[in-house]
MIPA-921450 format. One record per atom (N, C-alpha, C): residue in one letter; x, y, z. Coordinates in pm, whole numbers, padded with zeros to 5 digits, always signed. Layout:
% residues N
aXYZ/...
% end
This chain:
% residues 272
x+01506+00367+01123/x+01454+00246+01079/x+01526+00122+01135/x+01419+00034+01187/x+01494-00074+01268/x+01529-00210+01162/x+01633-00256+01197/x+01673-00406+01143/x+01574-00503+01182/x+01527-00594+01080/x+01444-00708+01105/x+01473-00802+01209/x+01380-00871+01275/x+01431-00955+01379/x+01493-01080+01293/x+01588-01155+01391/x+01649-01241+01319/x+01631-01396+01354/x+01646-01491+01300/x+01612-01622+01339/x+01722-01674+01434/x+01691-01791+01515/x+01795-01858+01601/x+01907-01906+01503/x+02031-01925+01563/x+02147-01966+01515/x+02145-02107+01441/x+02202-02114+01319/x+02201-02215+01241/x+02355-02244+01218/x+02377-02377+01176/x+02527-02426+01156/x+02569-02363+01005/x+02674-02292+01017/x+02712-02240+00884/x+02863-02291+00850/x+02906-02275+00739/x+03024-02304+00667/x+03088-02191+00598/x+03225-02215+00633/x+03306-02101+00562/x+03329-02142+00421/x+03307-02031+00313/x+03310-02063+00173/x+03453-02064+00152/x+03461-02168+00033/x+03602-02194-00022/x+03687-02304+00054/x+03626-02374+00144/x+03690-02497+00196/x+03676-02596+00114/x+03791-02699+00126/x+03812-02805+00041/x+03740-02931+00116/x+03688-02913+00237/x+03624-03034+00305/x+03482-03059+00243/x+03445-03191+00252/x+03320-03219+00203/x+03225-03286+00311/x+03291-03320+00391/x+03217-03398+00497/x+03079-03324+00568/x+03102-03200+00572/x+02983-03123+00633/x+02860-03113+00542/x+02905-03113+00408/x+02804-03113+00291/x+02720-03241+00303/x+02803-03331+00308/x+02738-03493+00323/x+02669-03512+00436/x+02678-03448+00548/x+02603-03454+00671/x+02482-03378+00639/x+02484-03279+00573/x+02359-03185+00560/x+02285-03235+00429/x+02313-03331+00359/x+02240-03362+00241/x+02110-03398+00293/x+01997-03352+00197/x+01871-03375+00218/x+01816-03512+00163/x+01708-03573+00201/x+01663-03692+00136/x+01603-03669-00016/x+01655-03766-00104/x+01648-03760-00236/x+01490-03739-00272/x+01451-03650-00347/x+01317-03647-00417/x+01296-03679-00540/x+01192-03737-00578/x+01167-03798-00697/x+01121-03706-00808/x+01171-03681-00886/x+01158-03557-01011/x+01115-03629-01134/x+00988-03605-01171/x+00953-03659-01311/x+01023-03584-01420/x+01073-03676-01515/x+01147-03618-01605/x+01075-03642-01754/x+00975-03734-01753/x+00909-03741-01876/x+00813-03619-01910/x+00827-03589-02051/x+00720-03488-02096/x+00755-03363-02011/x+00868-03313-01995/x+00917-03190-01907/x+00955-03086-02001/x+00915-02965-02017/x+00946-02850-02082/x+01122-02850-02087/x+01190-02822-02205/x+01335-02797-02185/x+01404-02724-02097/x+01346-02617-02092/x+01392-02507-01993/x+01363-02535-01852/x+01268-02611-01818/x+01234-02651-01678/x+01336-02774-01673/x+01371-02848-01747/x+01462-02965-01745/x+01604-02901-01709/x+01648-02796-01781/x+01760-02751-01757/x+01789-02685-01608/x+01695-02615-01585/x+01675-02546-01454/x+01670-02665-01345/x+01615-02794-01355/x+01617-02864-01247/x+01751-02952-01242/x+01815-02926-01343/x+01955-03000-01351/x+02063-02875-01262/x+02009-02800-01215/x+02097-02709-01127/x+02195-02603-01197/x+02170-02607-01331/x+02253-02526-01411/x+02227-02365-01390/x+02089-02322-01395/x+02063-02192-01377/x+01905-02188-01372/x+01864-02065-01367/x+01711-02048-01339/x+01655-02084-01491/x+01524-02093-01477/x+01453-02124-01592/x+01457-02014-01692/x+01441-01890-01650/x+01459-01785-01758/x+01615-01775-01800/x+01707-01811-01721/x+01858-01794-01791/x+01871-01942-01892/x+01786-02026-01856/x+01788-02149-01945/x+01736-02117-02076/x+01635-02022-02081/x+01565-01989-02211/x+01704-01929-02303/x+01763-01842-02239/x+01880-01774-02297/x+01996-01893-02356/x+02027-01985-02274/x+02119-02072-02304/x+02052-02162-02433/x+01939-02202-02430/x+01874-02269-02537/x+01874-02198-02662/x+01835-02079-02653/x+01824-01995-02784/x+01949-01965-02842/x+02075-01978-02740/x+02193-01948-02807/x+02258-02072-02852/x+02166-02192-02854/x+02241-02333-02925/x+02326-02393-02819/x+02313-02370-02698/x+02411-02456-02613/x+02353-02580-02546/x+02229-02624-02584/x+02161-02740-02551/x+02130-02846-02668/x+02168-02964-02644/x+02120-03060-02740/x+02033-03161-02679/x+01957-03230-02769/x+01861-03335-02715/x+01895-03438-02804/x+01932-03566-02771/x+01967-03667-02860/x+02058-03628-02967/x+02167-03537-02932/x+02266-03489-03030/x+02221-03374-03134/x+02096-03343-03113/x+02060-03252-03210/x+02030-03123-03122/x+02077-02989-03167/x+02057-02861-03117/x+01904-02849-03125/x+01861-02815-02997/x+01708-02757-02991/x+01726-02597-02939/x+01651-02524-03011/x+01635-02379-02969/x+01506-02328-02929/x+01409-02430-02918/x+01296-02393-02846/x+01290-02430-02703/x+01256-02333-02616/x+01258-02369-02481/x+01148-02445-02424/x+01050-02448-02505/x+00918-02522-02475/x+00925-02682-02528/x+01027-02699-02590/x+01055-02838-02653/x+01024-02937-02529/x+00944-03039-02565/x+00911-03150-02448/x+01021-03254-02458/x+01076-03284-02336/x+01177-03392-02309/x+01120-03511-02280/x+01148-03613-02322/x+01083-03753-02273/x+01184-03814-02169/x+01138-03925-02131/x+01228-04006-02050/x+01331-04056-02109/x+01319-04099-02242/x+01418-04177-02301/x+01510-04093-02366/x+01512-03959-02365/x+01599-03859-02425/x+01721-03832-02358/x+01830-03806-02419/x+01942-03755-02352/x+01972-03618-02386/x+02005-03551-02279/x+02021-03389-02298/x+02157-03344-02277/x+02204-03239-02339/x+02342-03226-02336/x+02346-03075-02314/x+02432-03012-02223/x+02457-02877-02198/x+02624-02838-02214/x+02613-02752-02314/x+02774-02739-02362/x+02839-02852-02373/x+02788-02962-02447/x+02843-03066-02481/x+02871-03171-02367/x+02794-03127-02254/x+02807-03261-02134/x+02666-03294-02105/x+02666-03437-02092/x+02537-03483-02045/x+02490-03438-01903/x+02353-03386-01896/x+02304-03346-01755/x+02169-03430-01738/x+02146-03440-01601/x+02025-03494-01576/x+01967-03416-01434/x+01841-03397-01412/x+01776-03320-01323/x+01837-03370-01172/x+01873-03285-01090/x+01911-03315-00955/x+01787-03359-00877/x+01804-03492-00830/x+01709-03551-00738/x+01698-03473-00594/x+01824-03447-00540/x+01819-03393-00410/x+01806-03228-00408/x+01720-03168-00352/x+01692-03037-00388/x+01768-02977-00252/x+01871-02869-00295/x+01953-02810-00203/x+01916-02646-00195/x+01925-02602-00063/x+01877-02459-00046/x+01994-02400+00041/x+02078-02289-00017/x+02193-02252+00066/x+02188-02104+00066/x+02221-02069+00175/x+02211-01899+00202/x+02360-01870+00229/x+02403-01766+00146/x+02525-01721+00140/x+02535-01569+00194/x+02637-01543+00250/x+02660-01386+00308/x+02765-01347+00209/x+02715-01321+00097/x+02824-01279-00009/x+02948-01163+00035/x+03057-01194+00001/x+03152-01064+00022/x+03174-01004-00113/x+03255-00881-00067/x+03280-00797-00198/x+03367-00856-00294/x+03353-00832-00406/x+03465-00851-00531/x+03411-01001-00576/x+03295-01050-00569/x+03258-01181-00619/x+03155-01155-00710/x+03160-01214-00824/x+03049-01198-00933/x+02918-01285-00901/x+02814-01262-00921/x+02706-01349-00870/x+02665-01413-01038/x+02731-01524-01046/x+02709-01595-01178/x+02773-01732-01153/x+02742-01828-01222/x+02785-01962-01225/x+02939-01976-01250/x+02968-01889-01387/x+03091-01899-01427/x+03128-01768-01488/x+03260-01722-01482/x+03301-01595-01558/x+03400-01617-01652/x+03377-01570-01778/x+03475-01599-01895/x+03584-01507-01884/x+03577-01413-01778/x+03724-01337-01763/x+03789-01372-01656/x+03749-01501-01593/x+03837-01532-01480/x+03818-01489-01343/x+03714-01408-01344/x+03693-01311-01192/x+03634-01417-01101/x+03666-01391-00968/x+03589-01485-00860/x+03450-01494-00887/x+03375-01587-00870/x+03220-01610-00879/x+03187-01669-00723/x+03052-01655-00712/x+02993-01692-00572/x+03016-01837-00568/x+03015-01911-00685/x+03043-02043-00679/x+03186-02095-00623/x+03282-02002-00628/x+03416-02034-00568/x+03405-02060-00424/x+03300-01997-00361/x+03273-02000-00212/x+03198-02142-00180/x+03121-02204-00250/x+03060-02322-00216/x+03079-02455-00285/x+03157-02443-00404/x+03181-02550-00480/x+03241-02679-00418/x+03337-02650-00319/x+03396-02778-00240/x+03316-02826-00143/x+03204-02762-00118/x+03119-02830+00009/x+02993-02867-00033/x+02925-02842-00164/x+02796-02848-00218/x+02828-02962-00345/x+02792-03086-00322/x+02816-03153-00432/x+02728-03158-00541/x+02600-03114-00517/x+02494-03083-00639/x+02545-02962-00704/x+02475-02963-00827/x+02495-02820-00910/x+02375-02736-00848/x+02423-02617-00809/x+02323-02506-00765/x+02368-02381-00842/x+02288-02287-00832/x+02294-02169-00913/x+02225-02058-00817/x+02290-01938-00817/x+02239-01813-00757/x+02103-01747-00807/x+02013-01741-00717/x+01866-01665-00735/x+01873-01535-00724/x+01877-01464-00854/x+01885-01314-00859/x+02039-01275-00874/x+02048-01157-00836/x+02187-01115-00857/x+02208-00999-00767/x+02341-00992-00710/x+02421-00901-00643/x+02510-00840-00723/x+02527-00723-00733/x+02661-00674-00819/x+02774-00694-00738/x+02897-00679-00821/x+03029-00720-00770/x+03069-00652-00632/x+03043-00542-00635/x+03061-00458-00498/x+02971-00452-00380/x+02835-00518-00417/x+02760-00548-00316/x+02752-00654-00226/x+02758-00664-00103/x+02753-00769-00016/x+02632-00811+00054/x+02622-00933+00112/x+02501-00965+00172/x+02446-01085+00126/x+02307-01105+00151/x+02233-01236+00139/x+02215-01268+00016/x+02227-01397-00039/x+02222-01456-00168/x+02183-01580-00159/x+02087-01629-00213/x+02019-01767-00191/x+02078-01846-00343/x+02128-01955-00314/x+02171-02047-00420/x+02090-02178-00403/x+02050-02244-00511/x+01959-02373-00509/x+01972-02422-00640/x+01907-02561-00639/x+01906-02626-00773/x+01745-02639-00784/x+01656-02577-00706/x+01524-02590-00728/x+01479-02470-00829/x+01462-02507-00974/x+01421-02409-01067/x+01313-02349-01043/x+01188-02428-01001/x+01069-02362-00988/x+01064-02254-00868/x+01134-02293-00763/x+01137-02188-00654/x+01213-02058-00696/x+01342-02082-00791/x+01407-01978-00835/x+01323-01878-00907/x+01249-01954-01004/x+01156-01862-01108/x+01051-01788-01029/x+01006-01842-00914/x+00911-01775-00827/x+00948-01651-00779/x+01083-01660-00709/x+01142-01557-00627/x+01198-01453-00716/x+01221-01473-00842/x+01282-01420-00929/x+01167-01317-01000/x+01050-01354-00997/x+00956-01275-01082/x+00898-01176-00995/x+00864-01026-01045/x+00840-00935-00997/x+00685-00918-00936/x+00613-01019-00992/x+00459-01055-00929/x+00453-01088-00793/x+00578-01160-00736/x+00566-01200-00626/x+00603-01097-00525/x+00665-00989-00561/x+00712-00892-00463/x+00800-00945-00357/x+00901-01008-00372/x+00983-01046-00270/x+01059-00933-00209/x+01057-00934-00071/x+01100-00818+00020/x+01239-00832+00031/x+01314-00720+00013/x+01455-00724+00049/x+01489-00596+00110/x+01591-00598+00211/x+01615-00465+00297/x+01769-00456+00284/x+01810-00331+00242/x+01965-00309+00255/x+02004-00200+00354/x+02128-00228+00383/x+02188-00112+00477/x+02280-00068+00370/x+02249+00081+00365/x+02327+00159+00269/x+02417+00258+00333/x+02541+00268+00292/x+02642+00382+00370/x+02667+00459+00242/x+02634+00603+00270/x+02647+00684+00169/x+02768+00791+00194/x+02831+00847+00092/x+02936+00938+00098/x+02932+01063+00167/x+02790+01096+00226/x+02769+01215+00305/x+02615+01191+00372/x+02597+01281+00455/x+02458+01275+00526/x+02365+01272+00433/x+02250+01194+00458/x+02118+01197+00393/x+02023+01297+00436/x+01987+01393+00364/x+01881+01492+00426/x+01754+01410+00443/x+01685+01478+00530/x+01522+01436+00565/x+01456+01468+00446/x+01478+01582+00375/x+01399+01616+00243/x+01421+01475+00149/x+01539+01451+00139/x+01559+01349+00032/x+01491+01209+00071/x+01519+01171+00186/x+01451+01040+00248/x+01294+01067+00239/x+01233+01193+00229/x+01077+01203+00222/x+01063+01192+00050/x+01143+01228-00020/x+01132+01239-00162/x+01135+01081-00200/x+01226+01005-00161/x+01243+00877-00204/x+01127+00802-00147/x+01091+00831-00007/x+00944+00751+00033/x+00832+00777-00052/x+00825+00927-00104/x+00719+00930-00171/x+00709+00880-00293/x+00830+00858-00370/x+00833+00798-00490/x+00856+00883-00604/x+00928+00859-00698/x+00986+00937-00811/x+01018+00867-00936/x+01048+00930-01053/x+01086+00867-01171/x+01228+00852-01212/x+01268+00730-01250/x+01392+00724-01319/x+01375+00707-01476/x+01493+00696-01554/x+01477+00688-01682/x+01398+00566-01717/x+01414+00463-01660/x+01337+00338-01699/x+01206+00303-01625/x+01157+00408-01560/x+01022+00412-01495/x+01016+00465-01357/x+00887+00438-01313/x+00879+00489-01169/x+00922+00414-01063/x+00970+00479-00952/x+01055+00403-00832/x+00949+00416-00723/x+00922+00325-00671/x+00828+00313-00545/x+00891+00207-00438/x+00960+00273-00341/x+00998+00177-00229/x+00890+00135-00114/x+00925+00040-00052/x+00827+00007+00050/x+00866+00078+00181/x+00986+00110+00217/x+01027+00183+00333/x+01165+00235+00316/x+01217+00344+00389/x+01324+00409+00378/x+01339+00501+00524/x+01452+00498+00568/x+01492+00579+00671/x+01630+00583+00717/x+01645+00663+00823/x+01785+00665+00880/x+01790+00549+00976/x+01910+00499+01010/x+01921+00357+01092/x+01929+00406+01233/x+01850+00364+01324/x+01869+00407+01465/x+02020+00361+01534/x+02057+00451+01596/x+02187+00464+01654/x+02317+00469+01549/x+02291+00485+01428/x+02392+00508+01311/x+02394+00659+01285/x+02487+00704+01209/x+02524+00825+01144/x+02420+00866+01049/x+02394+00979+01005/x+02301+01027+00908/x+02338+00973+00770/x+02466+00916+00748/x+02491+00878+00617/x+02459+00723+00607/x+02407+00669+00691/x+02353+00546+00697/x+02188+00534+00677/x+02150+00451+00583/x+01999+00442+00562/x+01961+00304+00537/x+01853+00266+00580/x+01796+00143+00550/x+01684+00141+00464/x+01685+00070+00356/x+01575+00076+00254/x+01523-00048+00207/x+01375-00083+00225/x+01326-00196+00194/x+01260-00178+00065/x+01279-00273-00021/x+01213-00255-00146/x+01167-00414-00220/x+01092-00408-00325/x+01072-00554-00364/x+01073-00537-00523/x+01113-00422-00574/x+01148-00421-00722/x+01295-00478-00752/x+01323-00515-00868/x+01452-00594-00894/x+01520-00533-01021/x+01507-00404-01043/x+01560-00371-01149/x+01723-00333-01140/x+01791-00335-01236/x+01934-00331-01228/x+01993-00231-01141/x+02084-00264-01049/x+02143-00167-00985/x+02046-00054-00907/x+01933-00107-00877/x+01815-00003-00836/x+01855+00091-00719/x+01912+00006-00601/x+01931+00077-00477/x+02032+00200-00511/x+02150+00148-00594/x+02258+00247-00618/x+02192+00373-00686/x+02116+00351-00806/x+02058+00454-00882/x+01957+00539-00796/x+01892+00489-00709/x+01805+00565-00630/x+01878+00684-00569/x+01993+00644-00494/x+02064+00738-00414/x+02164+00826-00516/x+02200+00772-00626/x+02279+00859-00732/x+02178+00966-00793/x+02035+00927-00799/x+01960+01027-00848/x+01951+01153-00762/x+01968+01149-00639/x+01976+01270-00537/x+02113+01281-00520/x+02211+01271-00594/x+02344+01324-00562/x+02430+01273-00476/x+02399+01130-00441/x+02505+01064-00346/x+02580+00955-00408/x+02686+00925-00344/x+02745+00780-00373/x+02735+00691-00298/x+02703+00585-00323/x+02709+00444-00247/x+02838+00403-00205/x+02880+00406-00083/x+03006+00366-00031/x+03007+00207-00007/x+02909+00164+00043/x+02867+00031+00092/x+02724+00005+00084/x+02699-00121+00014/x+02562-00168+00036/x+02559-00317+00056/x+02471-00359+00138/x+02481-00464+00208/x+02331-00512+00221/x+02295-00640+00158/x+02161-00687+00174/x+02162-00764+00298/x+02077-00712+00380/x+02063-00782+00532/x+01936-00861+00529/x+01857-00856+00443/x+01722-00939+00452/x+01678-00968+00308/x+01615-01105+00296/x+01586-01145+00168/x+01477-01243+00181/x+01352-01211+00152/x+01230-01306+00162/x+01213-01395+00285/x+01224-01323+00388/x+01221-01355+00528/x+01345-01423+00587/x+01455-01404+00522/x+01559-01472+00567/x+01672-01361+00596/x+01774-01371+00728/x+01854-01280+00760/x+01975-01349+00786/x+02088-01246+00800/x+02219-01305+00806/x+02255-01328+00942/x+02161-01361+01042/x+02213-01382+01161/x+02293-01488+01193/x+02405-01473+01256/x+02503-01570+01288/x+02591-01654+01151/x+02570-01558+01066/x+02642-01587+00919/x+02742-01490+00884/x+02863-01508+00909/x+02958-01406+00888/x+02993-01405+00725/x+03045-01293+00696/x+03079-01267+00561/x+03156-01367+00490/x+03117-01425+00377/x+03203-01532+00315/x+03162-01667+00364/x+03064-01681+00444/x+03026-01811+00502/x+02877-01835+00455/x+02850-01959+00446/x+02698-02007+00407/x+02649-02122+00481/x+02518-02145+00468/x+02436-02246+00559/x+02335-02287+00480/x+02298-02418+00501/x+02188-02482+00450/x+02049-02430+00500/x+01953-02396+00441/x+01820-02354+00499/x+01746-02455+00576/x+01682-02439+00674/x+01599-02534+00748/x+01485-02575+00682/x+01438-02669+00714/x+01290-02747+00638/x+01198-02632+00664/x+01189-02572+00792/x+01093-02456+00819/x+01109-02349+00719/x+01241-02300+00713/x+01278-02183+00606/x+01228-02209+00464/x+01244-02359+00417/x+01218-02385+00285/x+01067-02377+00274/x+00996-02442+00372/x+00834-02441+00359/x+00812-02293+00353/x+00863-02205+00423/x+00830-02045+00425/x+00847-02003+00290/x+00943-02025+00236/x+00990-01960+00098/x+00871-02016-00003/x+00852-02138+00006/x+00764-02200-00068/x+00605-02140-00075/x+00590-02116+00065/x+00459-02080+00090/x+00440-01919+00048/x+00546-01855+00077/x+00577-01702+00049/x+00534-01691-00090/x+00592-01774-00174/x+00578-01754-00332/x+00450-01792-00369/
% end
């Protein structure tokens, strides 16, 4: 299985830096965003706090107030004169849309914050991105590779929805050689406890050992790649997402990030 073609080099930044000048140079033109008569979950997503789906959870948990009153209905309509608070702090939709591609390192949690004090992906970008952004989808703590962060709630919702079948490619290193029979079985499709599994493509990687496999999927169930190989008696030693929705990690070292180009943003929006 060949790795996908990669785009030309883009400027990237090392995660965790305290310098802000590069982020300021890479800021995008402000975009007018209507706030009148907007659903509350969409409003929260446009504030760059989280995806619209996650906003539903926050609202139902009582973390959101409108004009000092707790609102538990995600479909509540926010008017221009309303003041919205998240966890006691006033929030407003971000006018400047930001799209960041991160090559996530190991041992970082894919979340905005962690109540156990563990390192999160936000620790890698917070000193260089002045806008509130959040990760789209999730990579588990041990998984490395491509992760998109944005404050565009509409795009995040589309990329996360199963109906759009967003293409993802992983480089998997197993604890032993993977047999041709198991490759064929995975390619054919099989059942796990939570339903059928159908991958788009799977195979040994050209020029690598037989314990290394490339797998292309569009399903997004929890730990799905690890569970696929565990089903056949393998242990995943390393899992690296090398391709996501047309984006690759070309010239993007581990722990570094870059802003998407205008062409890439257009591609994502057209793709969804």
